[in-house]
C-alpha positions as CSV (number, residue, x, y, z in Angstrom):
1,M,17.1,-12.8,50.5
2,T,13.7,-13.0,51.8
3,R,11.2,-15.3,50.2
4,P,8.9,-12.1,49.1
5,A,11.9,-10.4,47.8
6,F,13.0,-13.5,45.8
7,R,9.5,-13.9,44.2
8,F,9.6,-10.1,43.3
9,L,13.0,-10.6,41.5
10,I,11.6,-13.6,39.7
11,V,8.7,-11.7,38.4
12,A,10.8,-8.7,37.5
13,V,13.1,-10.8,35.4
14,A,10.2,-12.6,33.6
15,L,8.7,-9.2,32.8
16,V,11.9,-7.8,31.4
17,S,12.4,-11.0,29.4
18,C,9.0,-10.7,27.9
19,A,9.6,-7.1,27.0
20,L,12.9,-7.9,25.4
21,G,11.3,-10.8,23.5
22,R,8.5,-8.3,22.1
23,L,11.3,-5.9,21.1
24,G,13.4,-8.5,19.5
25,A,10.3,-9.7,17.6
26,Q,9.4,-6.2,16.4
27,S,12.9,-5.6,15.4
28,S,13.1,-8.9,13.4
29,A,9.8,-8.0,11.7
30,N,11.0,-4.6,10.8
31,S,14.4,-5.8,9.4
32,L,12.5,-8.0,6.8
33,I,10.3,-5.1,5.5
34,D,12.2,-1.8,6.3
35,G,14.3,-2.0,3.2
36,S,17.7,-1.7,5.0
37,A,19.1,-5.0,3.5
38,L,18.4,-7.3,0.7
39,N,17.2,-10.4,2.6
40,D,17.0,-14.0,1.4
41,V,13.7,-15.9,1.8
42,W,13.6,-19.7,1.3
43,L,10.1,-21.4,0.4
44,H,10.4,-25.2,1.4
45,I,7.6,-26.5,-0.7
46,N,6.9,-30.0,-2.2
47,A,7.9,-30.2,-5.8
48,K,4.5,-31.4,-7.0
49,D,2.7,-28.7,-5.1
50,W,5.0,-26.1,-6.7
51,A,4.3,-27.5,-10.2
52,D,0.4,-27.5,-9.4
53,L,0.6,-23.9,-8.0
54,H,2.0,-22.8,-11.4
55,T,-0.4,-25.0,-13.6
56,H,-3.4,-23.6,-11.5
57,Y,-2.0,-20.0,-11.2
58,L,-5.3,-18.6,-11.9
59,D,-7.0,-20.1,-8.8
60,D,-6.5,-19.0,-5.3
61,T,-5.7,-22.4,-3.9
62,Y,-3.4,-22.5,-0.9
63,Y,-0.4,-25.0,-0.6
64,P,1.6,-25.8,2.5
65,V,4.9,-24.3,2.7
66,D,7.7,-23.8,5.2
67,F,9.0,-20.2,5.2
68,E,12.6,-19.6,6.1
69,W,14.2,-16.2,6.7
70,Q,17.5,-15.7,8.6
71,G,17.4,-19.0,10.2
72,A,13.8,-18.6,11.4
73,K,11.5,-21.0,9.9
74,V,7.6,-20.9,10.0
75,R,6.3,-24.4,9.3
76,N,3.1,-25.3,7.6
77,A,2.2,-21.8,6.4
78,G,0.1,-21.4,3.3
79,I,0.8,-20.0,-0.1
80,R,-1.2,-19.1,-3.1
81,V,-0.7,-17.0,-6.2
82,R,-2.2,-13.6,-6.1
83,G,-2.6,-10.5,-8.4
84,N,-4.9,-9.4,-11.2
85,T,-3.2,-8.1,-14.3
86,T,0.2,-9.1,-12.9
87,R,-0.9,-12.7,-12.3
88,S,1.5,-15.1,-14.1
89,D,2.6,-18.6,-14.2
90,H,6.1,-17.7,-15.2
91,K,7.0,-15.6,-12.1
92,P,3.9,-15.6,-9.8
93,S,3.3,-13.1,-7.1
94,F,2.3,-14.8,-3.7
95,R,0.5,-14.4,-0.7
96,V,2.0,-16.2,2.3
97,D,-0.5,-16.8,5.2
98,F,1.4,-17.9,8.3
99,N,-1.7,-18.9,10.3
100,R,-3.5,-20.6,7.3
101,Y,-3.1,-24.0,8.9
102,V,-1.9,-23.2,12.3
103,D,-4.1,-20.9,14.3
104,G,-2.2,-18.0,15.8
105,Q,1.0,-18.6,14.0
106,D,2.9,-15.6,12.7
107,L,6.4,-14.4,11.7
108,F,7.6,-12.1,14.4
109,G,4.1,-10.5,14.6
110,L,3.4,-10.6,10.9
111,K,0.3,-12.8,10.0
112,A,1.0,-12.7,6.4
113,I,3.1,-11.1,3.8
114,V,2.8,-10.5,0.0
115,L,5.6,-11.3,-2.5
116,N,5.1,-9.3,-5.6
117,N,6.7,-10.1,-9.0
118,S,6.7,-6.4,-10.2
119,W,5.5,-7.7,-13.5
120,H,4.7,-4.3,-14.8
121,D,7.6,-2.4,-13.3
122,A,10.9,-2.9,-14.9
123,S,12.6,-0.8,-12.2
124,M,11.0,-2.8,-9.3
125,L,11.0,0.4,-7.4
126,H,7.6,2.0,-8.1
127,D,5.4,0.4,-5.4
128,D,7.8,0.8,-2.5
129,L,9.0,4.4,-3.4
130,S,5.3,5.4,-3.6
131,M,4.5,3.8,-0.3
132,L,7.5,5.7,1.2
133,M,6.1,9.0,-0.2
134,F,2.8,8.3,1.4
135,R,4.3,7.7,4.8
136,T,6.6,10.7,4.4
137,M,3.4,12.9,4.0
138,G,1.7,11.3,7.0
139,I,-0.5,8.7,5.3
140,P,-0.2,5.2,6.7
141,A,0.9,2.9,4.0
142,P,2.4,-0.7,3.9
143,R,6.1,-1.0,4.6
144,Q,7.9,-2.7,1.7
145,A,11.4,-4.1,0.8
146,H,13.1,-6.4,-1.6
147,V,14.2,-10.1,-1.1
148,R,15.9,-12.8,-3.0
149,L,13.6,-15.8,-3.3
150,Y,14.7,-19.4,-3.2
151,V,12.4,-22.4,-3.7
152,G,12.4,-26.1,-3.0
153,A,14.9,-28.8,-1.6
154,A,17.5,-27.6,-4.0
155,R,17.2,-23.9,-2.9
156,E,16.6,-22.9,-6.6
157,Y,17.0,-19.3,-7.0
158,A,13.5,-17.6,-8.2
159,G,14.5,-14.0,-8.6
160,V,14.1,-10.8,-6.7
161,Y,10.7,-10.0,-5.2
162,N,9.0,-7.1,-3.6
163,V,8.0,-7.9,-0.1
164,S,5.1,-6.1,1.6
165,E,3.3,-6.2,4.8
166,E,-0.5,-6.7,4.3
167,V,-3.2,-4.3,5.3
168,S,-4.4,-6.2,8.2
169,K,-5.4,-6.0,11.9
170,T,-1.7,-5.8,12.8
171,F,-1.4,-2.9,10.3
172,L,-4.4,-1.1,11.7
173,T,-3.3,-1.3,15.2
174,A,0.3,-0.1,14.4
175,N,-1.1,2.9,12.2
176,Y,-4.6,3.8,13.9
177,G,-4.4,2.4,17.4
178,E,-7.3,0.1,16.9
179,D,-8.3,-2.8,14.7
180,S,-12.0,-3.5,15.6
181,G,-13.3,-1.4,12.9
182,Y,-14.5,-2.5,9.5
183,L,-11.8,-3.1,6.9
184,Y,-12.6,-3.7,3.1
185,E,-10.4,-4.3,0.1
186,F,-11.7,-2.7,-3.0
187,H,-11.9,-4.8,-6.1
188,R,-12.4,-3.1,-9.4
189,Q,-14.9,-5.0,-11.6
190,T,-14.2,-5.6,-15.3
191,N,-15.3,-2.8,-17.5
192,D,-16.5,-0.8,-14.4
193,N,-15.0,2.7,-14.2
194,W,-16.5,3.5,-11.0
195,G,-15.6,6.8,-9.3
196,F,-17.8,7.3,-6.3
197,E,-20.9,7.5,-8.4
198,D,-24.1,6.4,-6.4
199,P,-25.2,3.0,-7.8
200,G,-28.6,3.2,-6.0
201,S,-30.1,1.3,-3.1
202,D,-29.2,-2.3,-3.9
203,L,-26.6,-3.3,-1.3
204,G,-25.7,-6.3,-3.5
205,W,-23.8,-3.8,-5.9
206,Y,-21.1,-3.4,-3.1
207,I,-20.6,-7.0,-2.3
208,P,-18.1,-7.9,-5.1
209,R,-16.4,-4.5,-4.9
210,F,-15.8,-4.1,-1.2
211,G,-14.5,-7.5,0.2
212,P,-14.6,-7.4,4.1
213,K,-11.3,-8.3,5.8
214,T,-12.8,-8.0,9.2
215,H,-16.3,-8.8,10.5
216,E,-16.5,-11.2,7.5
217,T,-19.5,-13.0,9.0
218,D,-21.6,-9.9,9.7
219,S,-24.9,-9.4,7.8
220,V,-25.0,-7.7,4.3
221,A,-26.8,-4.8,5.9
222,N,-24.2,-4.3,8.7
223,L,-21.3,-4.5,6.3
224,Y,-22.5,-2.4,3.5
225,T,-25.1,0.1,4.7
226,P,-22.4,2.4,6.1
227,V,-20.4,2.2,2.8
228,R,-23.5,3.1,0.9
229,S,-24.0,6.0,3.3
230,L,-20.5,7.2,2.5
231,V,-21.1,7.1,-1.2
232,Q,-24.5,8.8,-0.9
233,A,-22.9,11.5,1.3
234,V,-20.1,12.2,-1.3
235,N,-22.9,12.5,-4.1
236,D,-25.1,14.6,-2.0
237,A,-22.6,17.1,-0.5
238,P,-22.4,20.5,-2.1
239,Q,-18.9,21.1,-3.5
240,A,-18.6,24.4,-1.3
241,D,-19.0,22.7,1.8
242,L,-17.4,19.2,1.4
243,E,-15.6,19.2,4.5
244,S,-18.3,19.8,7.0
245,K,-20.9,17.8,5.2
246,L,-18.5,14.7,4.9
247,S,-17.0,15.1,8.3
248,D,-19.1,12.2,9.7
249,F,-18.0,10.0,6.7
250,L,-14.5,10.9,5.4
251,D,-11.5,12.9,6.3
252,V,-11.4,15.3,3.3
253,N,-8.2,16.9,4.5
254,T,-6.5,13.4,4.5
255,F,-8.0,12.5,1.1
256,I,-6.7,15.6,-0.5
257,T,-3.2,14.7,0.6
258,E,-3.5,11.1,-0.7
259,L,-4.7,12.6,-4.0
260,A,-1.7,15.0,-4.1
261,V,0.7,12.1,-3.4
262,Q,-0.7,9.9,-6.3
263,N,-0.7,12.8,-8.7
264,F,3.0,13.9,-7.8
265,M,4.0,10.2,-8.2
266,S,2.1,10.0,-11.5
267,Q,-0.1,7.2,-10.6
268,T,-2.5,6.0,-13.3
269,D,-4.2,3.3,-11.3
270,G,-5.2,4.7,-8.0
271,L,-8.0,6.8,-6.6
272,V,-8.5,8.4,-9.9
273,G,-7.1,5.7,-12.3
274,G,-7.5,5.5,-15.9
275,V,-10.2,2.9,-15.5
276,G,-11.8,4.3,-12.4
277,A,-10.9,4.1,-8.7
278,N,-8.6,1.3,-7.8
279,N,-6.0,-0.1,-5.5
280,F,-7.1,1.0,-2.0
281,Y,-8.6,-0.4,1.3
282,L,-11.3,1.3,3.1
283,Y,-11.2,1.3,6.9
284,R,-14.2,2.5,8.9
285,Y,-13.2,3.3,12.5
286,A,-14.9,1.3,15.4
287,N,-18.2,2.7,16.5
288,K,-18.1,5.5,13.9
289,H,-19.0,6.3,10.3
290,V,-15.8,8.0,9.5
291,S,-13.7,6.1,7.0
292,V,-10.1,6.4,5.5
293,L,-8.7,5.1,2.5
294,I,-5.4,3.2,2.5
295,P,-3.2,2.9,-0.6
296,W,-2.2,-0.4,-2.2
297,D,-0.4,-1.7,-5.3
298,Q,1.2,1.5,-6.6
299,D,3.3,-0.2,-9.2
300,N,1.7,2.0,-12.0
301,S,3.2,5.1,-10.6
302,F,6.0,7.0,-12.2
303,D,4.0,7.1,-15.6
304,S,4.7,10.6,-16.9
305,M,7.0,13.3,-15.8
306,Q,4.4,15.9,-17.1
307,M,1.2,14.6,-15.5
308,P,-1.0,17.7,-14.7
309,P,-2.6,18.3,-11.3
310,S,-6.0,18.0,-13.0
311,W,-5.4,14.6,-14.5
312,N,-8.6,12.5,-14.6
313,L,-10.0,14.5,-11.5
314,A,-13.2,15.1,-13.7
315,N,-14.0,11.4,-13.8
316,N,-14.5,11.0,-10.0
317,V,-17.4,12.4,-8.2
318,L,-15.4,13.5,-5.1
319,T,-12.3,14.6,-6.9
320,A,-14.4,16.6,-9.4
321,K,-15.9,18.6,-6.4
322,I,-12.5,19.2,-5.0
323,W,-11.2,20.5,-8.2
324,N,-14.2,22.6,-9.2
325,E,-14.3,24.3,-5.7
326,P,-11.4,27.0,-5.5
327,K,-10.6,26.6,-1.7
328,Y,-10.3,22.8,-2.0
329,R,-8.5,23.1,-5.4
330,N,-6.1,25.4,-3.9
331,A,-5.5,23.2,-0.8
332,Y,-4.9,20.4,-3.1
333,L,-2.3,22.4,-5.2
334,S,-0.6,23.7,-2.1
335,R,-0.2,20.1,-0.9
336,L,1.4,19.3,-4.2
337,L,3.9,22.1,-3.5
338,D,4.5,20.6,-0.2
339,I,5.5,17.5,-1.8
340,A,7.6,19.1,-4.3
341,D,9.5,21.1,-1.5
342,S,10.1,17.9,0.3
343,V,11.5,15.9,-2.7
344,S,13.7,18.9,-3.8
345,S,16.1,18.1,-0.9
346,G,17.0,15.0,-2.9
347,W,16.0,12.3,-0.5
348,L,13.8,10.5,-3.1
349,E,16.5,10.4,-5.7
350,Q,19.0,9.3,-3.1
351,E,16.6,6.5,-2.0
352,A,16.0,5.4,-5.5
353,A,19.7,5.2,-6.3
354,R,20.2,3.2,-3.0
355,E,17.6,0.6,-3.7
356,Y,18.8,0.3,-7.3
357,G,22.3,-0.5,-6.0
358,Q,21.0,-2.9,-3.4
359,I,19.0,-5.1,-5.9
360,R,21.0,-4.6,-9.1
361,D,23.3,-7.7,-9.1
362,A,20.5,-9.9,-7.8
363,V,18.2,-8.6,-10.7
364,Y,20.8,-9.2,-13.2
365,I,20.9,-12.9,-12.6
366,D,17.0,-13.2,-11.9
367,P,16.1,-16.3,-14.1
368,L,12.4,-15.4,-14.3
369,T,12.3,-11.6,-14.9
370,P,10.4,-10.6,-18.0
371,F,12.8,-7.6,-18.4
372,S,16.3,-7.4,-19.9
373,R,19.2,-5.8,-18.1
374,D,18.9,-2.8,-20.2
375,D,15.1,-2.5,-19.4
376,F,16.0,-2.5,-15.7
377,D,18.8,-0.1,-15.9
378,Q,16.9,2.4,-18.1
379,A,13.8,2.2,-16.0
380,N,15.7,2.9,-12.8
381,A,17.5,5.8,-14.6
382,F,14.1,7.2,-15.4
383,V,13.0,6.8,-11.8
384,Q,16.0,8.8,-10.5
385,Q,15.4,11.4,-13.1
386,F,11.7,11.7,-12.3
387,A,12.7,12.1,-8.6
388,R,15.2,14.9,-9.6
389,E,13.0,16.7,-12.2
390,R,9.4,16.2,-11.1
391,P,9.4,18.8,-8.3
392,E,10.1,21.8,-10.6
393,I,7.8,20.5,-13.1
394,V,5.1,20.4,-10.6
395,R,5.8,23.8,-9.4
396,Q,5.5,25.3,-12.8
397,L,2.3,23.5,-13.4
398,V,0.8,24.9,-10.2
399,R,2.2,28.3,-11.0
400,S,0.4,28.3,-14.4
401,L,-2.7,27.1,-12.9
402,A,-2.8,29.2,-9.8
403,P,-0.2,31.8,-9.4
404,E,-1.8,33.1,-6.2
405,V,-1.1,29.7,-4.6
406,F,2.3,29.5,-6.0
407,N,3.3,33.0,-5.0
408,G,1.7,33.1,-1.6
409,R,0.6,29.7,-0.4
410,S,1.3,30.6,3.2
411,Q,-1.6,33.1,2.9
412,S,-3.8,31.1,0.7
413,L,-6.9,29.2,1.9
414,R,-6.1,25.9,3.4
415,L,-8.2,23.2,5.0
416,R,-8.2,23.6,8.8
417,A,-5.8,21.4,10.6
418,R,-7.1,18.5,12.2
């Protein structure tokens, strides 16, 4: 073999090896959060740090931890307690930051993950089934699964957790093909039922509510002037012409789909929550003013089998305009029927039953769960009943509100396809 040919062979082998390595990493990351198996996660953490973490669970203090899963160990990651109303010292939720102390460190491409305690959800399925519904309807949403969590040198069982990928640059690249735009996590303030009302010209109002996750060191003006412009546009746009007037700021068509998913899933703490808008990220595309809303923390879904399509829409400036304008209201109702048709095939009930069977035995022996076995079983029975019966309930609700949409939605006015 000639020397040039030999060099070419070496380069080719190296390139193939790199490609296979990347595929293997992606496959491994997916197998943690795709829900196909109940994985075991082991947190190697100093006993004193573990005790301090529980004592100071209201703080956001990070502690060093080695994260082990399927023989892969990420050393010297950071862990802290997370959550608002679900924050607990008994069974805390966690954020695990793999590059907190080691720059560039990750777990097969994941920079961080969230371990949720499902403190308000006896079924432990609300969040991940809701995210699955978003993705089914074409809305990017975090992938989630369940894990058995073990802690400390003695590998003490700490119960079943919901594991979720973070909304991060990795998520943005995978779902939007870019990550250089502006990402914000919305933080609802106490006693603040904000629903896109215009708070005025003070950019300081936005600082505690829209926490930057990218471009964190940019000026207040650079970070928040575009967010204020979006809010102003929502307030100024005439309801009869929302789509064109907001086209430079928000994809109304996508927003209506998100709204329909949350209503179908009977979410009481989302875009039109009972205490105002909540549980979303805002992403503004690079070099544009256009933004999208990304769902987060959907554990308050599955609230009521009978939630009507109009639930709480009047308490949000944008959703009130959508509901009060016939063409947008009909598009929203038609989207609800699309979801009902999809779920009627039985896939959601089957997935709920599969996940229940996957985690049942591990939940039964969870030493820290706040729920009894009966609570868990009954909550899961309701989730499966919801998946089975909600589609027909939604159809009848839409039929009573807009028979023209129900009877002939193929001819009804829809938003133009993007």
